[in-house]
N, CA, C and O atoms as a printed pandas DataFrame, in Angstrom:
     atom_number atom_name residue_name chain_id  residue_number  x_coord  y_coord  z_coord
0              1         N          MET        A               1   18.505   15.636   -3.565
1              2        CA          MET        A               1   19.703   14.898   -3.908
2              3         C          MET        A               1   19.420   13.752   -4.877
3              4         O          MET        A               1   20.252   13.449   -5.732
4              5         N          ILE        A               2   18.265   13.119   -4.756
5              6        CA          ILE        A               2   18.004   11.965   -5.603
6              7         C          ILE        A               2   17.216   12.298   -6.871
7              8         O          ILE        A               2   17.191   11.505   -7.813
8              9         N          ALA        A               3   16.582   13.452   -6.896
9             10        CA          ALA        A               3   15.741   13.828   -8.039
10            11         C          ALA        A               3   16.459   13.764   -9.388
11            12         O          ALA        A               3   15.832   13.355  -10.365
12            13         N          PRO        A               4   17.733   14.143   -9.501
13            14        CA          PRO        A               4   18.382   14.062  -10.820
14            15         C          PRO        A               4   18.467   12.634  -11.375
15            16         O          PRO        A               4   18.633   12.448  -12.580
16            17         N          TYR        A               5   18.357   11.647  -10.519
17            18        CA          TYR        A               5   18.461   10.262  -10.960
18            19         C          TYR        A               5   17.139    9.676  -11.457
19            20         O          TYR        A               5   17.129    8.617  -12.084
20            21         N          PHE        A               6   16.037   10.351  -11.185
21            22        CA          PHE        A               6   14.738    9.839  -11.612
22            23         C          PHE        A               6   14.649    9.738  -13.131
23            24         O          PHE        A               6   14.180    8.728  -13.655
24            25         N          GLU        A               7   15.089   10.760  -13.837
25            26        CA          GLU        A               7   15.035   10.724  -15.299
26            27         C          GLU        A               7   15.908    9.599  -15.846
27            28         O          GLU        A               7   15.547    8.961  -16.835
28            29         N          LYS        A               8   17.040    9.355  -15.220
29            30        CA          LYS        A               8   17.909    8.256  -15.639
30            31         C          LYS        A               8   17.204    6.915  -15.425
31            32         O          LYS        A               8   17.323    6.006  -16.248
32            33         N          TYR        A               9   16.475    6.799  -14.326
33            34        CA          TYR        A               9   15.709    5.588  -14.038
34            35         C          TYR        A               9   14.720    5.313  -15.168
35            36         O          TYR        A               9   14.649    4.198  -15.684
36            37         N          TYR        A              10   13.960    6.336  -15.545
37            38        CA          TYR        A              10   12.975    6.154  -16.615
38            39         C          TYR        A              10   13.648    5.889  -17.960
39            40         O          TYR        A              10   13.110    5.152  -18.787
40            41         N          ALA        A              11   14.800    6.474  -18.177
41            42        CA          ALA        A              11   15.502    6.304  -19.451
42            43         C          ALA        A              11   15.984    4.870  -19.649
43            44         O          ALA        A              11   16.053    4.398  -20.784
44            45         N          ILE        A              12   16.315    4.175  -18.574
45            46        CA          ILE        A              12   16.868    2.822  -18.724
46            47         C          ILE        A              12   15.931    1.711  -18.269
47            48         O          ILE        A              12   16.231    0.537  -18.486
48            49         N          LEU        A              13   14.818    2.042  -17.654
49            50        CA          LEU        A              13   13.945    1.020  -17.073
50            51         C          LEU        A              13   13.484   -0.016  -18.102
51            52         O          LEU        A              13   13.612   -1.217  -17.866
52            53         N          GLU        A              14   12.963    0.426  -19.212
53            54        CA          GLU        A              14   12.481   -0.524  -20.217
54            55         C          GLU        A              14   13.636   -1.359  -20.785
55            56         O          GLU        A              14   13.462   -2.539  -21.088
56            57         N          HIS        A              15   14.785   -0.754  -20.924
57            58        CA          HIS        A              15   15.958   -1.481  -21.403
58            59         C          HIS        A              15   16.353   -2.585  -20.412
59            60         O          HIS        A              15   16.703   -3.693  -20.820
60            61         N          ILE        A              16   16.295   -2.282  -19.135
61            62        CA          ILE        A              16   16.603   -3.276  -18.101
62            63         C          ILE        A              16   15.635   -4.448  -18.216
63            64         O          ILE        A              16   16.052   -5.607  -18.196
64            65         N          VAL        A              17   14.347   -4.147  -18.336
65            66        CA          VAL        A              17   13.335   -5.204  -18.421
66            67         C          VAL        A              17   13.538   -6.060  -19.669
67            68         O          VAL        A              17   13.326   -7.272  -19.632
68            69         N          GLU        A              18   13.940   -5.444  -20.758
69            70        CA          GLU        A              18   14.125   -6.177  -22.019
70            71         C          GLU        A              18   15.407   -7.014  -22.043
71            72         O          GLU        A              18   15.447   -8.059  -22.691
72            73         N          THR        A              19   16.445   -6.569  -21.348
73            74        CA          THR        A              19   17.746   -7.221  -21.489
74            75         C          THR        A              19   18.184   -8.058  -20.290
75            76         O          THR        A              19   19.114   -8.856  -20.404
76            77         N          ARG        A              20   17.538   -7.889  -19.164
77            78        CA          ARG        A              20   17.921   -8.642  -17.960
78            79         C          ARG        A              20   16.853   -9.673  -17.631
79            80         O          ARG        A              20   15.736   -9.613  -18.145
80            81         N          ASP        A              21   17.204  -10.607  -16.779
81            82        CA          ASP        A              21   16.213  -11.601  -16.387
82            83         C          ASP        A              21   15.189  -10.971  -15.448
83            84         O          ASP        A              21   15.392   -9.881  -14.913
84            85         N          ARG        A              22   14.095  -11.684  -15.268
85            86        CA          ARG        A              22   12.982  -11.151  -14.485
86            87         C          ARG        A              22   13.388  -10.821  -13.053
87            88         O          ARG        A              22   12.998   -9.783  -12.519
88            89         N          GLU        A              23   14.165  -11.695  -12.433
89            90        CA          GLU        A              23   14.572  -11.480  -11.038
90            91         C          GLU        A              23   15.371  -10.182  -10.889
91            92         O          GLU        A              23   15.098   -9.387   -9.990
92            93         N          PHE        A              24   16.343   -9.970  -11.755
93            94        CA          PHE        A              24   17.142   -8.748  -11.700
94            95         C          PHE        A              24   16.256   -7.535  -11.977
95            96         O          PHE        A              24   16.337   -6.523  -11.280
96            97         N          SER        A              25   15.409   -7.645  -13.003
97            98        CA          SER        A              25   14.527   -6.528  -13.366
98            99         C          SER        A              25   13.628   -6.125  -12.214
99           100         O          SER        A              25   13.480   -4.938  -11.921
100          101         N          GLU        A              26   13.028   -7.104  -11.562
101          102        CA          GLU        A              26   12.130   -6.795  -10.445
102          103         C          GLU        A              26   12.879   -6.153   -9.284
103          104         O          GLU        A              26   12.374   -5.215   -8.667
104          105         N          ALA        A              27   14.059   -6.640   -8.986
105          106        CA          ALA        A              27   14.857   -6.043   -7.910
106          107         C          ALA        A              27   15.222   -4.599   -8.254
107          108         O          ALA        A              27   15.113   -3.710   -7.410
108          109         N          PHE        A              28   15.648   -4.373   -9.473
109          110        CA          PHE        A              28   16.006   -3.019   -9.906
110          111         C          PHE        A              28   14.796   -2.096   -9.829
111          112         O          PHE        A              28   14.875   -0.996   -9.283
112          113         N          MET        A              29   13.670   -2.557  -10.384
113          114        CA          MET        A              29   12.461   -1.724  -10.411
114          115         C          MET        A              29   12.009   -1.359   -8.999
115          116         O          MET        A              29   11.703   -0.200   -8.719
116          117         N          ASP        A              30   11.969   -2.347   -8.120
117          118        CA          ASP        A              30   11.483   -2.108   -6.759
118          119         C          ASP        A              30   12.403   -1.192   -5.961
119          120         O          ASP        A              30   11.931   -0.293   -5.263
120          121         N          GLN        A              31   13.688   -1.410   -6.057
121          122        CA          GLN        A              31   14.631   -0.652   -5.230
122          123         C          GLN        A              31   14.861    0.774   -5.710
123          124         O          GLN        A              31   15.167    1.658   -4.909
124          125         N          MET        A              32   14.716    1.000   -6.995
125          126        CA          MET        A              32   15.061    2.310   -7.554
126          127         C          MET        A              32   13.849    3.184   -7.875
127          128         O          MET        A              32   14.017    4.338   -8.270
128          129         N          SER        A              33   12.662    2.672   -7.717
129          130        CA          SER        A              33   11.452    3.395   -8.129
130          131         C          SER        A              33   11.249    4.702   -7.356
131          132         O          SER        A              33   11.358    4.726   -6.130
132          133         N          PRO        A              34   10.957    5.781   -8.074
133          134        CA          PRO        A              34   10.678    7.062   -7.421
134          135         C          PRO        A              34    9.195    7.247   -7.070
135          136         O          PRO        A              34    8.769    8.362   -6.767
136          137         N          ALA        A              35    8.416    6.179   -7.108
137          138        CA          ALA        A              35    6.972    6.287   -6.852
138          139         C          ALA        A              35    6.661    6.874   -5.479
139          140         O          ALA        A              35    5.622    7.509   -5.301
140          141         N          PHE        A              36    7.542    6.671   -4.515
141          142        CA          PHE        A              36    7.297    7.182   -3.163
142          143         C          PHE        A              36    7.169    8.703   -3.124
143          144         O          PHE        A              36    6.607    9.261   -2.181
144          145         N          MET        A              37    7.695    9.372   -4.153
145          146        CA          MET        A              37    7.606   10.831   -4.212
146          147         C          MET        A              37    6.216   11.293   -4.656
147          148         O          MET        A              37    5.799   12.408   -4.345
148          149         N          ALA        A              38    5.507   10.435   -5.379
149          150        CA          ALA        A              38    4.144   10.691   -5.858
150          151         C          ALA        A              38    4.039   11.996   -6.647
151          152         O          ALA        A              38    3.098   12.770   -6.472
152          153         N          ARG        A              39    5.013   12.220   -7.508
153          154        CA          ARG        A              39    4.979   13.416   -8.356
154          155         C          ARG        A              39    4.156   13.127   -9.605
155          156         O          ARG        A              39    4.087   11.988  -10.069
156          157         N          ASP        A              40    3.536   14.172  -10.141
157          158        CA          ASP        A              40    2.723   14.013  -11.342
158          159         C          ASP        A              40    3.547   13.491  -12.517
159          160         O          ASP        A              40    3.082   12.631  -13.265
160          161         N          GLN        A              41    4.760   14.000  -12.683
161          162        CA          GLN        A              41    5.580   13.570  -13.817
162          163         C          GLN        A              41    5.966   12.094  -13.699
163          164         O          GLN        A              41    6.142   11.421  -14.714
164          165         N          ASP        A              42    6.099   11.583  -12.469
165          166        CA          ASP        A              42    6.387   10.163  -12.291
166          167         C          ASP        A              42    5.197    9.322  -12.740
167          168         O          ASP        A              42    5.363    8.310  -13.422
168          169         N          GLU        A              43    4.018    9.738  -12.361
169          170        CA          GLU        A              43    2.825    9.003  -12.770
170          171         C          GLU        A              43    2.683    9.009  -14.297
171          172         O          GLU        A              43    2.309    7.998  -14.890
172          173         N          LYS        A              44    2.978   10.131  -14.919
173          174        CA          LYS        A              44    2.902   10.214  -16.380
174          175         C          LYS        A              44    3.904    9.269  -17.033
175          176         O          LYS        A              44    3.584    8.620  -18.030
176          177         N          CYS        A              45    5.096    9.187  -16.489
177          178        CA          CYS        A              45    6.111    8.278  -17.037
178          179         C          CYS        A              45    5.672    6.824  -16.895
179          180         O          CYS        A              45    5.771    6.051  -17.849
180          181         N          PHE        A              46    5.192    6.450  -15.722
181          182        CA          PHE        A              46    4.731    5.084  -15.511
182          183         C          PHE        A              46    3.540    4.771  -16.419
183          184         O          PHE        A              46    3.464    3.681  -16.986
184          185         N          GLN        A              47    2.628    5.706  -16.556
185          186        CA          GLN        A              47    1.447    5.505  -17.394
186          187         C          GLN        A              47    1.849    5.332  -18.860
187          188         O          GLN        A              47    1.305    4.471  -19.552
188          189         N          ALA        A              48    2.782    6.131  -19.331
189          190        CA          ALA        A              48    3.246    6.020  -20.720
190          191         C          ALA        A              48    3.901    4.664  -20.967
191          192         O          ALA        A              48    3.681    4.053  -22.014
192          193         N          MET        A              49    4.697    4.191  -20.021
193          194        CA          MET        A              49    5.314    2.877  -20.166
194          195         C          MET        A              49    4.262    1.769  -20.143
195          196         O          MET        A              49    4.369    0.786  -20.876
196          197         N          LEU        A              50    3.252    1.935  -19.299
197          198        CA          LEU        A              50    2.178    0.944  -19.222
198          199         C          LEU        A              50    1.443    0.843  -20.558
199          200         O          LEU        A              50    1.085   -0.253  -20.990
200          201         N          GLU        A              51    1.221    1.963  -21.200
201          202        CA          GLU        A              51    0.537    1.967  -22.492
202          203         C          GLU        A              51    1.357    1.271  -23.574
203          204         O          GLU        A              51    0.788    0.714  -24.513
204          205         N          ARG        A              52    2.671    1.293  -23.460
205          206        CA          ARG        A              52    3.552    0.644  -24.435
206          207         C          ARG        A              52    3.842   -0.818  -24.096
207          208         O          ARG        A              52    4.447   -1.532  -24.895
208          209         N          CYS        A              53    3.423   -1.254  -22.943
209          210        CA          CYS        A              53    3.766   -2.592  -22.450
210          211         C          CYS        A              53    3.109   -3.682  -23.292
211          212         O          CYS        A              53    1.936   -3.583  -23.655
212          213         N          THR        A              54    3.868   -4.699  -23.589
213          214        CA          THR        A              54    3.366   -5.811  -24.398
214          215         C          THR        A              54    2.929   -6.969  -23.495
215          216         O          THR        A              54    3.368   -7.067  -22.349
216          217         N          PRO        A              55    2.068   -7.839  -24.011
217          218        CA          PRO        A              55    1.575   -8.960  -23.196
218          219         C          PRO        A              55    2.677   -9.885  -22.671
219          220         O          PRO        A              55    2.530  -10.473  -21.600
220          221         N          GLU        A              56    3.774  -10.017  -23.414
221          222        CA          GLU        A              56    4.838  -10.892  -22.927
222          223         C          GLU        A              56    5.548  -10.327  -21.696
223          224         O          GLU        A              56    6.262  -11.059  -21.011
224          225         N          ARG        A              57    5.368   -9.064  -21.412
225          226        CA          ARG        A              57    5.996   -8.462  -20.224
226          227         C          ARG        A              57    4.934   -8.164  -19.160
227          228         O          ARG        A              57    4.869   -7.058  -18.623
228          229         N          GLN        A              58    4.116   -9.158  -18.873
229          230        CA          GLN        A              58    3.028   -8.999  -17.904
230          231         C          GLN        A              58    3.538   -8.569  -16.529
231          232         O          GLN        A              58    2.909   -7.741  -15.871
232          233         N          PHE        A              59    4.663   -9.119  -16.091
233          234        CA          PHE        A              59    5.203   -8.743  -14.779
234          235         C          PHE        A              59    5.557   -7.263  -14.746
235          236         O          PHE        A              59    5.439   -6.621  -13.703
236          237         N          PHE        A              60    5.990   -6.717  -15.877
237          238        CA          PHE        A              60    6.322   -5.295  -15.956
238          239         C          PHE        A              60    5.046   -4.455  -15.866
239          240         O          PHE        A              60    5.028   -3.429  -15.186
240          241         N          ALA        A              61    3.994   -4.881  -16.539
241          242        CA          ALA        A              61    2.710   -4.173  -16.469
242          243         C          ALA        A              61    2.181   -4.174  -15.039
243          244         O          ALA        A              61    1.675   -3.158  -14.563
244          245         N          LEU        A              62    2.293   -5.300  -14.361
245          246        CA          LEU        A              62    1.834   -5.370  -12.963
246          247         C          LEU        A              62    2.647   -4.428  -12.076
247          248         O          LEU        A              62    2.096   -3.763  -11.199
248          249         N          PHE        A              63    3.951   -4.376  -12.306
249          250        CA          PHE        A              63    4.797   -3.468  -11.548
250          251         C          PHE        A              63    4.359   -2.014  -11.774
251          252         O          PHE        A              63    4.230   -1.251  -10.818
252          253         N          LEU        A              64    4.135   -1.639  -13.017
253          254        CA          LEU        A              64    3.748   -0.261  -13.337
254          255         C          LEU        A              64    2.416    0.094  -12.681
255          256         O          LEU        A              64    2.264    1.186  -12.134
256          257         N          LYS        A              65    1.462   -0.816  -12.734
257          258        CA          LYS        A              65    0.163   -0.579  -12.092
258          259         C          LYS        A              65    0.335   -0.404  -10.588
259          260         O          LYS        A              65   -0.311    0.448   -9.978
260          261         N          LYS        A              66    1.206   -1.212   -9.994
261          262        CA          LYS        A              66    1.460   -1.117   -8.550
262          263         C          LYS        A              66    2.073    0.240   -8.195
263          264         O          LYS        A              66    1.731    0.823   -7.166
264          265         N          GLN        A              67    2.965    0.736   -9.028
265          266        CA          GLN        A              67    3.595    2.027   -8.763
266          267         C          GLN        A              67    2.581    3.158   -8.845
267          268         O          GLN        A              67    2.610    4.079   -8.029
268          269         N          ILE        A              68    1.686    3.094   -9.823
269          270        CA          ILE        A              68    0.637    4.109   -9.962
270          271         C          ILE        A              68   -0.288    4.062   -8.755
271          272         O          ILE        A              68   -0.690    5.104   -8.237
272          273         N          GLU        A              69   -0.622    2.869   -8.309
273          274        CA          GLU        A              69   -1.465    2.721   -7.117
274          275         C          GLU        A              69   -0.755    3.267   -5.874
275          276         O          GLU        A              69   -1.384    3.929   -5.047
276          277         N          THR        A              70    0.527    3.002   -5.737
277          278        CA          THR        A              70    1.312    3.514   -4.612
278          279         C          THR        A              70    1.278    5.041   -4.585
279          280         O          THR        A              70    1.153    5.642   -3.518
280          281         N          MET        A              71    1.387    5.656   -5.737
281          282        CA          MET        A              71    1.347    7.121   -5.798
282          283         C          MET        A              71   -0.016    7.661   -5.393
283          284         O          MET        A              71   -0.101    8.688   -4.720
284          285         N          GLU        A              72   -1.086    6.976   -5.798
285          286        CA          GLU        A              72   -2.431    7.403   -5.407
286          287         C          GLU        A              72   -2.614    7.321   -3.895
287          288         O          GLU        A              72   -3.173    8.233   -3.285
288          289         N          VAL        A              73   -2.147    6.240   -3.293
289          290        CA          VAL        A              73   -2.254    6.062   -1.841
290          291         C          VAL        A              73   -1.427    7.127   -1.121
291          292         O          VAL        A              73   -1.872    7.684   -0.118
292          293         N          THR        A              74   -0.243    7.407   -1.620
293          294        CA          THR        A              74    0.618    8.426   -1.019
294          295         C          THR        A              74   -0.038    9.798   -1.078
295          296         O          THR        A              74   -0.010   10.546   -0.100
296          297         N          ARG        A              75   -0.621   10.124   -2.208
297          298        CA          ARG        A              75   -1.306   11.425   -2.338
298          299         C          ARG        A              75   -2.476   11.532   -1.369
299          300         O          ARG        A              75   -2.657   12.565   -0.725
300          301         N          LYS        A              76   -3.271   10.472   -1.262
301          302        CA          LYS        A              76   -4.401   10.478   -0.333
302          303         C          LYS        A              76   -3.923   10.614    1.105
303          304         O          LYS        A              76   -4.524   11.336    1.900
304          305         N          SER        A              77   -2.853    9.927    1.432
305          306        CA          SER        A              77   -2.297   10.009    2.788
306          307         C          SER        A              77   -1.813   11.412    3.102
307          308         O          SER        A              77   -2.062   11.938    4.187
308          309         N          ARG        A              78   -1.125   12.011    2.154
309          310        CA          ARG        A              78   -0.655   13.386    2.351
310          311         C          ARG        A              78   -1.822   14.339    2.548
311          312         O          ARG        A              78   -1.786   15.210    3.417
312          313         N          TYR        A              79   -2.852   14.166    1.740
313          314        CA          TYR        A              79   -4.027   15.032    1.857
314          315         C          TYR        A              79   -4.656   14.901    3.243
315          316         O          TYR        A              79   -4.979   15.904    3.880
316          317         N          LEU        A              80   -4.827   13.671    3.704
317          318        CA          LEU        A              80   -5.428   13.462    5.019
318          319         C          LEU        A              80   -4.567   14.069    6.127
319          320         O          LEU        A              80   -5.089   14.677    7.062
320          321         N          CYS        A              81   -3.257   13.903    6.022
321          322        CA          CYS        A              81   -2.351   14.465    7.035
322          323         C          CYS        A              81   -2.389   15.984    7.040
323          324         O          CYS        A              81   -2.378   16.607    8.102
324          325         N          GLU        A              82   -2.433   16.574    5.867
325          326        CA          GLU        A              82   -2.421   18.028    5.766
326          327         C          GLU        A              82   -3.745   18.649    6.192
327          328         O          GLU        A              82   -3.775   19.801    6.625
328          329         N          ASN        A              83   -4.831   17.908    6.076
329          330        CA          ASN        A              83   -6.149   18.465    6.352
330          331         C          ASN        A              83   -6.785   17.960    7.638
331          332         O          ASN        A              83   -7.924   18.310    7.951
332          333         N          TYR        A              84   -6.061   17.146    8.378
333          334        CA          TYR        A              84   -6.582   16.649    9.643
334          335         C          TYR        A              84   -6.497   17.755   10.684
335          336         O          TYR        A              84   -5.456   18.391   10.849
336          337         N          LYS        A              85   -7.577   17.970   11.366
337          338        CA          LYS        A              85   -7.609   19.011   12.395
338          339         C          LYS        A              85   -7.956   18.388   13.728
339          340         O          LYS        A              85   -8.927   17.645   13.873
340          341         N          MET        A              86   -7.135   18.717   14.679
341          342        CA          MET        A              86   -7.408   18.232   16.039
342          343         C          MET        A              86   -8.205   19.303   16.760
343          344         O          MET        A              86   -7.863   20.484   16.709
344          345         N          ASP        A              87   -9.259   18.890   17.424
345          346        CA          ASP        A              87  -10.097   19.842   18.158
346          347         C          ASP        A              87   -9.618   20.034   19.556
347          348         O          ASP        A              87  -10.210   20.804   20.312
């Protein structure tokens, strides 16, 4: 149900950061982020935005790094859950 909105999120995220104040941008980024899904295409989108990030938007770069880290932790957690065997 929510997957169709992920592309819209990526399409407007940089615009939100550029045109809104930091407080609004951070709230939007945190609440709407699809990082919890830990999909490869999400990581690629975040990574591409991180590569384009300018020094004046340091808070945005930190957010992007945090999202990539969240996806890595989620993937590791899923792997451990799927491969844990009870004797």
